[in-house]
C-alpha atoms as one frame of an Amber mdcrd trajectory, in Angstrom:
protein
 116.035 119.172  14.747 117.759 116.009  13.567 116.776 117.009  10.045 118.563
 120.308  10.511 121.647 118.588  11.935 121.717 116.194   8.995 121.228 119.013
   6.497 124.116 120.985   8.047 126.497 118.175   7.024 125.285 118.582   3.434
 125.758 122.358   3.287 128.536 124.087   1.356 130.656 126.467   3.442 130.720
 129.043   0.636 127.160 129.270  -0.709 125.460 127.715   2.376 123.274 125.614
   0.109 123.105 121.852  -0.364 126.229 120.589  -2.128 126.332 120.567  -5.909
 129.147 118.417  -7.300 130.891 118.219  -3.880 134.713 118.072  -3.754 137.085
 117.643  -0.817 140.423 119.299  -0.030 143.420 117.789   1.712 142.233 119.341
   4.991 138.967 117.297   4.639 136.690 120.342   4.200 134.009 119.978   1.502
 132.613 122.538  -0.958 130.700 122.752  -4.210 133.200 122.576  -7.031 131.865
 125.750  -8.651 131.734 127.660  -5.352 135.328 126.715  -4.522 136.630 127.738
  -7.934 134.768 131.071  -7.752 136.140 131.688  -4.260 139.715 131.020  -5.402
 139.304 133.307  -8.410 138.057 136.156  -6.226 140.562 135.572  -3.397 143.463
 135.113  -5.839 144.911 132.280  -3.748 144.327 128.549  -3.283 143.630 128.440
   0.452 140.757 126.534   2.053 137.802 128.926   2.684 137.274 127.362   6.128
 140.698 126.717   7.706 142.811 128.859   5.310 145.230 125.982   4.765 147.137
 126.225   1.490 145.767 123.921  -1.182 145.608 123.668  -4.960 143.516 122.343
  -7.815 145.682 119.236  -7.866 144.523 118.395  -4.318 140.834 118.310  -5.256
 139.047 114.991  -5.369 135.390 114.207  -5.872 133.623 113.122  -2.668 131.438
 110.337  -4.044 130.125 109.388  -0.603 128.959 112.909   0.074 127.421 113.122
  -3.397 125.408 109.977  -2.655 124.133 111.484   0.606 123.117 114.655  -1.262
 121.274 112.593  -3.858 119.447 110.590  -1.187 118.516 113.757   0.662 117.239
 115.387  -2.541 115.195 112.260  -3.348 113.655 112.274   0.093 112.777 115.950
  -0.248 110.990 115.185  -3.527 109.121 112.261  -1.928 107.811 114.499   0.854
 105.859 117.367  -0.746 106.430 120.633   1.047 102.683 121.109   1.259 102.251
 118.112   3.606 104.883 119.480   5.991 103.682 123.047   5.751 100.191 122.266
   7.081 101.570 120.291  10.060 101.814 122.404  13.214 102.383 119.574  15.683
 106.029 120.450  16.253 105.993 119.062  19.764 104.760 115.656  18.549 107.279
 115.000  15.775 109.078 111.643  15.936 111.982 110.085  14.071 111.232 107.114
  11.850 114.242 104.901  11.247 112.574 103.087   8.361 111.758 106.258   6.428
 114.849 108.061   7.709 112.923 111.286   8.368 110.739 113.093  10.877 107.073
 112.036  10.915 104.036 113.459  12.664 101.949 110.743  14.402  98.965 113.102
  14.310  99.039 113.892  10.593 100.466 110.667   9.158  99.662 106.986   9.209
 102.369 105.479  11.422 100.958 101.993  11.584 103.785  99.441  11.610 106.450
 102.090  12.034 108.898 102.304  14.919 109.062 105.882  16.111 111.737 107.366
  18.301 111.528 110.633  20.224 113.417 113.376  18.463 115.705 113.965  21.434
 116.636 110.281  21.568 117.505 110.239  17.903 119.638 113.363  18.305 121.493
 111.677  21.180 121.944 108.543  19.072 123.292 110.589  16.158 125.682 112.436
  18.480 126.764 109.143  20.050 127.394 107.796  16.562 129.257 110.892  15.375
 131.496 111.375  18.428 133.807 108.355  17.818 133.884 109.230  14.120 134.834
 112.779  15.020 137.625 111.450  17.235 138.797 109.219  14.403 138.770 112.176
  12.019 140.806 114.225  14.498 143.332 111.429  14.886 143.492 111.104  11.131
 143.994 114.852  10.824 146.790 114.769  13.421 148.407 111.857  11.588 148.171
 113.788   8.330 149.721 116.822  10.007 152.628 114.696  11.243 153.176 113.318
   7.757 152.977 116.834   6.355 155.656 117.941   8.834 157.778 114.949   7.817
 157.465 115.938   4.169 158.508 119.475   5.080 161.630 118.098   6.783 162.279
 115.781   3.849 162.002 118.685   1.392 164.472 120.739   3.425 166.820 117.769
   3.867 166.533 116.911   0.164 167.514 120.485  -0.719 170.557 120.255   1.565
 171.465 116.860   0.081 171.213 118.322  -3.411 173.594 121.152  -2.586 176.083
 118.948  -0.721 176.037 116.253  -3.390 176.621 118.797  -6.143 179.544 120.208
  -4.174 181.063 116.756  -3.642 180.597 115.764  -7.288 182.325 118.962  -8.343
 185.167 118.321  -5.893 185.603 114.765  -7.216 185.703 115.928 -10.826 188.013
 118.800  -9.927 190.442 116.194  -8.607 190.037 114.137 -11.777 190.498 117.208
 -13.949 193.570 118.142 -11.942 195.000 114.652 -12.382 194.251 114.602 -16.112
 195.661 118.100 -16.590 198.853 117.158 -14.768 199.069 113.904 -16.698 198.626
 115.795 -19.975 201.322 118.288 -19.007 203.731 115.498 -18.012 203.196 113.607
 -21.263 203.520 116.775 -23.339 206.741 117.567 -21.498 208.057 114.056 -22.169
 207.176 114.400 -25.854 208.842 117.813 -26.016 211.966 116.491 -24.314 212.213
 113.579 -26.742 211.721 115.945 -29.672 214.524 118.153 -28.352 216.877 115.199
 -27.909 216.117 113.811 -31.369 216.576 117.212 -32.979 219.941 117.760 -31.231
 221.071 114.285 -32.273 220.120 114.900 -35.900 221.928 118.265 -35.914 225.057
 116.636 -34.453 224.983 113.840 -37.026 224.468 116.380 -39.793 227.527 118.308
 -38.628 229.614 115.121 -38.637 228.447 114.194 -42.139 229.085 117.708 -43.402
 232.644 117.613 -41.979 233.211 114.280 -43.682 231.820 115.661 -46.932 234.175
 118.642 -46.737 237.167 116.350 -46.194 236.094 114.141 -49.081 235.754 117.159
 -51.369 239.367 118.085 -50.646 240.579 114.530 -51.338 238.579 114.376 -54.544
 239.981 117.701 -55.716 243.543 116.569 -54.929 243.123 113.259 -56.753 241.625
 114.986 -59.783 244.629 117.279 -59.908 246.976 114.348 -59.595 245.289 112.584
 -62.448 246.259 115.343 -64.836 249.283 114.660 -67.159 252.501 115.100 -65.191
 255.797 113.489 -64.422 255.227 109.765 -64.197 257.627 109.428 -61.336 255.724
 112.006 -59.282 252.381 110.438 -60.228 253.454 107.144 -58.755 253.726 108.718
 -55.304 249.901 109.155 -55.105 248.371 106.881 -52.400 246.760 103.857 -53.995
 244.221 102.984 -51.244 241.750 105.901 -51.215 238.562 103.850 -50.552 239.315
 102.700 -47.034 236.848 103.375 -44.167 233.236 102.500 -43.496 230.549 104.181
 -45.590 228.329 106.527 -43.520 224.829 105.332 -42.469 221.761 107.039 -41.060
 221.487 106.081 -37.397 218.223 104.381 -36.253 215.981 105.910 -33.611 216.126
 109.351 -35.049 212.336 109.830 -35.228 209.809 110.466 -32.441 208.594 107.233
 -30.822 204.932 107.939 -31.586 203.817 104.465 -30.482 205.330 105.027 -27.038
 203.392 108.272 -26.566 200.067 107.312 -28.176 199.844 103.554 -27.802 196.960
 102.654 -25.383 197.203 106.176 -24.056 193.717 106.285 -22.500 194.141 102.829
 -20.984 197.533 103.654 -19.472 196.162 106.903 -18.021 193.205 105.026 -16.529
 195.549 102.415 -15.063 197.593 105.137 -13.450 194.421 106.761 -12.187 193.309
 103.482 -10.615 196.491 103.455  -8.558 195.360 106.697  -6.952 191.662 105.803
  -6.588 190.358 103.226  -4.134 187.333 101.063  -4.927 184.937 100.306  -2.062
 182.688  97.246  -2.528 179.987  98.605  -0.180 178.748 102.189  -0.220 176.850
 103.313   2.873 173.334 104.720   2.516 172.877 107.917   4.583 169.107 107.793
   4.046 168.967 104.708   6.296 171.197 106.051   9.085 169.589 106.814  12.440
 169.983 110.275  13.897 172.771 108.946  16.117 175.041 108.271  13.138 177.096
 110.518  10.869 178.160 109.102   7.484 181.350 110.464   5.903 181.202 112.495
   2.685 182.695 109.648   0.656 180.038 107.269   2.103 182.606 104.722   3.321
 182.806 105.344   7.093 180.522 106.221   9.996 180.706 107.291  13.614 178.366
 107.536  16.578 177.190 110.984  17.704 175.978 111.788  21.202 173.877 114.656
  19.909 170.995 113.583  17.731 171.124 114.748  14.127 168.264 116.509  12.346
 167.098 113.786   9.956 163.596 113.420   8.458 161.706 110.283   9.485 161.615
 108.830   5.975 160.509 105.160   5.771 164.015 103.886   4.918 165.571 105.311
   8.094 166.242 103.437  11.338 164.677 105.402  14.191 166.324 103.514  17.055
 169.890 102.581  17.975 172.744 103.567  15.631 171.885 101.413  12.652 172.424
 101.930   8.929 172.635  99.877   5.730 174.702  99.593   2.605 173.198 101.229
  -0.468 172.968  98.071  -2.600 171.269  94.801  -1.702 171.899  91.310  -3.059
 169.605  88.491  -4.143 172.153  86.133  -5.703 175.858  85.429  -6.010 178.772
  85.674  -3.589 179.893  88.988  -2.140 182.559  90.099   0.311 183.752  93.264
   1.996 185.900  94.264   4.933 185.365  96.724   7.751 188.172  98.448   9.632
 187.191  98.510  13.302 190.568  99.123  14.959 190.111  99.154  18.724 186.518
 100.437  18.582 184.698  98.770  21.514 181.065  98.641  20.393 179.725  97.769
  16.949 177.564  95.359  14.953 178.564  94.169  11.480 176.659  91.814   9.210
 173.666  91.691   6.868 169.938  92.314   7.178 166.766  91.674   5.216 165.281
  94.593   3.325 162.028  94.322   5.302 163.493  94.441   8.833 161.720  96.654
  11.329 163.372 100.067  11.106 161.013 101.951  13.415 161.257 100.155  16.748
 163.788  98.721  19.191 164.525  95.354  17.614 167.367  93.048  18.638 169.717
  92.140  15.795 169.136  88.386  15.647 168.272  86.004  12.787 164.650  85.691
  13.890 164.283  89.418  13.224 166.147  89.321   9.897 169.676  90.210  11.101
 172.825  88.058  10.875 175.594  89.889  12.718 178.872  89.726  14.581 178.633
  91.824  17.740 181.379  93.598  19.679 180.217  94.776  23.119 181.695  95.337
  26.575 185.089  93.969  25.590 183.748  90.716  24.136 182.218  89.266  21.004
 178.887  87.549  20.420 176.278  86.514  17.880 172.663  87.494  17.435 171.557
  84.922  20.024 173.710  86.693  22.632 176.104  83.773  22.830 179.682  84.772
  23.675 182.486  83.940  21.262 186.020  83.111  22.359 188.488  84.747  19.968
 192.258  84.270  20.060 192.837  87.960  19.381 190.939  91.200  18.910 190.764
  91.681  15.135 191.193  95.195  13.829 189.554  94.288  10.549 186.505  92.087
   9.860 185.774  90.380   6.566 182.162  89.516   5.723 181.395  86.791   3.182
 177.817  86.518   1.885 176.745  83.568  -0.241 173.131  84.138  -1.255 172.797
  80.809  -3.058 174.056  78.757  -0.107 172.308  80.964   2.430 175.510  81.534
   4.378 177.021  84.556   6.116 180.549  84.167   7.508 182.922  86.426   9.401
 186.744  86.187   9.355 189.801  87.840  10.793 191.628  88.404   7.476 194.948
  89.301   9.088 195.443  85.764  10.418 192.936  83.951   8.191 190.840  82.804
  11.196 187.083  82.125  10.981 185.036  83.881  13.664 181.350  83.150  13.117
 179.042  81.647  10.516 175.250  81.582   9.966 173.214  79.308   7.706 169.710
  80.331   6.690 167.372  80.735   3.729 167.322  84.153   2.101 163.974  84.741
   0.405 164.398  88.479  -0.198 167.041  91.106  -0.868 169.883  91.170   1.659
 171.745  94.384   2.555 175.048  94.986   4.367 174.158  96.075   7.903 176.093
  98.130  10.451 175.639  99.683  13.872 178.233 101.801  15.650 178.118 103.161
  19.188 180.265 105.482  21.274 184.025 104.909  20.932 184.690 105.931  24.572
 188.490 106.049  25.104 189.344 104.086  21.952 191.619 105.584  19.323 189.374
 104.355  16.518 186.280 106.545  16.261 185.010 105.583  12.796 184.264 102.175
  11.347 185.247 102.126   7.679 184.189  99.861   4.835 186.970  98.897   2.446
 188.028  96.297  -0.074 190.089  93.207   0.685 193.818  93.951   0.950 194.857
  90.329   0.693 193.452  87.001  -0.355 191.654  84.772   2.108 191.772  81.012
   2.125 188.480  79.951   3.640 188.958  77.108   6.079
């Protein structure tokens, strides 16, 4: 009986024969490679023949352990000639031999020195051995199913992200195109206006010169007539000073000021564009935000949501609290950024190690890889839950990170006051860290990352 149980584990679910070149699917069912391929060709789909779960050729992998069991079983079959088993009719006396790993007949075989176990006992032992393994396999299957569900959510979320990101990129470039088009139109209009003014000026000057030329022609004609032989007394009445006046000159500035229109054109347009575009030193990473947080489309602000969002449980995401990170971490250098908090009553701002626990309920303290300033219940504190006495409630917090010195400092930039400072050793990448809770009755709902508006003299 135990032999039959053992053989059933080595039987293909398609041909019902002992495995030949066994392969396993993602659902952990095993088949002969040839049988599985023939089944798929006839069924015209890639589902598992046993559980009907969708699979593919890419999911196949050779089950070397099962192949070894098949080889051992085949070797044992060859070592025990069928003739010796065929003549034995003592089915009630068969025992299990652990040394030979097969059923033996104490009547027909020499069992001297062998330890024999009743068949029923061996079956119970095998079942006892297989039950915990079966439970482990079920747990593993359930874990795989959960991961499969997570991947399904990630695929759906990724598709939504793709569409939204495309839309936002297009909107950003539409704004840039609009700016550049307007800038082009303005500069073309300025060039056209200058061309009009220069042309009108040239026409006016030409008219003046032509009038002067006409007057000169008349004087010249008169003088030429006077120079003809005539009464000397009358000739002496001709004006002697005919060459008075300033000679005409071409006025400067009559051409288009090409240098003004083309000189550093791209640079000047970019400079003007920079006046309309704000740079943010820290960009928030929505893939790390817990399902209690909503990140703005421009990735610079966040707010707490009472209703949980539908986010996949990807490894980067915080599953508890309302935590999220900046998108870029630092391993060296000095970095600073500011966060507008207004009158928001509950938030955490600081930095965190890349390897902090993102799956459980972990307090944001240095021992856990967080260095933060905390605003809670009308007061301020550090990661050790020590209260801080501030002169005023800052509406803006500046964070200074010095990776080389291992220092994180917090300031009120509006009055240049230090608030809190940590000293530690950073042995891995450090990311900007944030957590935002319900705003309650406060006017400020979002916390927003921004650049420094003014210089800060560190005390």
